[in-house]
N, C-alpha and C positions, 0 to 999 in steps of 0.2 A: 036396489042398492045401485048407487051411481058408479060409473066406471072409475072415478077417482077413489072412492072408498074401497072398491074392489082391488084396485092397484095397491092401496095402502095396506089392505088386509094381506095381499100376496107378499108384499115386502116384509111385513111383520112375520108372516109364516116362514119365509126364507131366512130371516134374521134368527128366528128361534131355532130353525133347523141347523143353521151354521153354529150357533151357540152350543147346541147339543153335540154336534160333531166335534167341536173344539174341546168340550168337556170330556168326551169319550176318548179323544186323542191324548189329552193330558193324562187321563187315567191309565190308558194303555202304556204310555211312556213310563209312568211311575211303576207299573207292574213289571215292565221289562227291566227297569233299573234294579228292582228288587231281585229279579231272577239272575241278572248279571252279577250282582254282588254275592249272591249265594253260590253261583258257579265259581267265581273267583276265590271264594273262601274254600271251596272244595279242592280246587287246584292247588292253592297254597298249602292246605293240609297234606295233600298227596306229595307235594314237593318236599315238605318238611320230613315226612315219613321216609321218602326215598333217600333223602340226604342222610338221615340217621342210619338207615340200612347200609348205605355206601360207606359211611364212616366206620360202622362196626366191621364190615367186611375188610376194609382197608387196615384197620387195627389188627384184625385176625391174621391177615396176610403178613403184616409187618412182624407180628409175633412168631409166625411160622418161619419167616425168613431168618429171624434172630436165632431161633432154635436150630435151624439148619446150619447157620454159620457157626454156632457154638459147637455143634456136633462135628463140624469139619476141623475145628481147632483142637479137638481132643486128641491127645496122643493115641496112637494105635492100640497100645496095651490097655489103656483105660477104656477105649471103645469096646474091645473084646471082653473085658471084665464086666462092663455095663451090660452087654448083650447076654453074657453068661448068667448074670444075676436075673435078668428079665426072663430068660429061659427057665431058670430054676423056679421062679415065682409062678410062671404059667404052668409048669409041670405040677406044682402043688395043687392047683385048682383043677 
């Protein structure tokens, strides 16, 4: 084989190797994009769940605050009567 044909064969081999590396790189990039999308979906799902839990806790706290404020606005005699009724109910059980 002449040195020219050897050089041409080497160039072809290197071009093929570069093409394989490029294809492999493109495939790896595609796989990474899929992984990133999956992780972003997981994070979004967690954020939504945490936001719902936060909203539920906030609503619960607001309800507790309203109940506390309402109990503060009760006249003292009503509050005693309320407590007495609760005591009587608890005593029954």
